[in-house]
Steps between C-alpha positions, in 0.01 A plus 500: 500500500158435354432698182189712495270476199495821297199727541303252710231617740643585843239320709573470869562139597538370146785263411549599139874474453696292259713214635755356259832317513679831572284587801654488843187606691325278754252264331153558632563845644210742463561851382331833557502769233505839671571814304659290221747345746514131583508405867532132587330335790625201693468173312181316589612138517147367489435679176442285195697593188365474147651625180550504126797342321593592146737713295418783486260568788544875546200579283256276694191637667460174700681625817271804522192292434575205731621719787181702476308171540702388798466835669129526422429161666739556787725210400855518639676436174709683240557454127825588325641474148809282461711540186615149411704428184454178306835369623401549863149357484582158653688661791223755550243224541723325749534826690123552504460158660783558748364842605144373533355757260125428508427545128596688189400595148709414198543723197715502189727324422434229764137385455601180323859451618402498867294181466784252553581668834147470641367203698138490383306650209128577518306344212450820300867597523599151391273522197618845401866424568559829683483632853434852624418433869675282756394412856737363760315220677714368786815532293351360181449745215171466316464667161180658360404704197246785544586689181232352278227519757607858576416593142186296472325645811472859361396364160234287662384791716471721191298279269525132583703253300290187451469436127689814401766497229828661596789649302827477694801701377826323585588137578748538788469419869224756573298372206542140605377566855205703372396246236489212748285716733274590206446130428388453862236768441353320200584747223391410146837517330834675533679659208871551562676776299874500540807642327649149486243259354682192625465608863131572459445163333682322785278666763191437285572127490546501878163670544327263264647204687345651815159498328491851357429631151780713358623665182811707424629781277770758478474866611461666158216749463331278245510194725380695805217658303379153406537343847328785692178447299417186694585601857350713777808519727853616415793465737850632452747260661810656345719771652436741211402841640684454832679815625698664353368384157160650574415588141530139385203263461469138380159560344382755239260742665259506208426129550335551838121528526245577769397135547838399642631457850873575500763421766868595500734310737741800485432720805754779447373738368157459654337560162712366219453610139340158440232579763463860393434399140245245619324750729479757221331237280239446768631167636493413868857512630669336799841634608787268586500615862185292547691183418781613727260557791311174460804276462649675804178455699500128427865472609412685822219253572727202429756630753268625773176297459322835543276679251711759318400867530471539124379863504783604730754325279356658189509845662865457600603376152317781319649759732851368442459486123324834486789670676729385222754332721485164327618577149 
């Protein structure tokens, strides 16, 4: 049967269960949480099904957030998490088409490897080389990437980005998506600091080819102290500080200052040590849940062509994370 997420809010009418390859429940069935017991209703065959594929998916807040949006707008749809191993990705995509699943998000480790199994790539996803959102359009799967824009929106809302210089920690997939979105916003230059210089240099060349200005360095304290002098925005695109390693940080706290705007893509815990150090230095901080909410809101709008209820999605995500059920 469907596996219930641990410690999730028991909201009447919510479909917040985990569907994976072991599940034998009815796809699309709604569930009621009453006195901590799950009672299934009859499957609504007109219901549209959305989901998240990745491995793992148990930690994800997306089902809580997206189902809150569907319920809030009265849309007859449900969103589930599907655990899909790398070996089963091709078959999973075939199954999605066969079942008529309306759309889905993609998380690690499939954001790049899913591309050969899609029919169409939106321009931004093609340029980034990664997909985090897919829409089923009459049996054809169209891939999008909302990750970078999801990080840029809260940064832009906080202080604007035109002409600003940005220090980005990390040079992986999250960094790549963010940096391309930063170029679209007209930033002055991007400095990439990464543990592996070769990877940073490769991404830097890609950004310069796209018309950006970019420099690179390692992550030593000396190098970071030098690079932070010339920027007004710092973004952590690494996984350092993610639960349970909550005392870790990729950036020495004493290097922060009150002129900085600081974003962490890590959303669990809500305030990482990276953000706490920045806040204590007087910097303006933006938690990773903001990126989560905005990339999810854009996915919702791609699927439904309706304006996403951002505040409702944020409230649901914060409640789930605050209750500690997503560690």
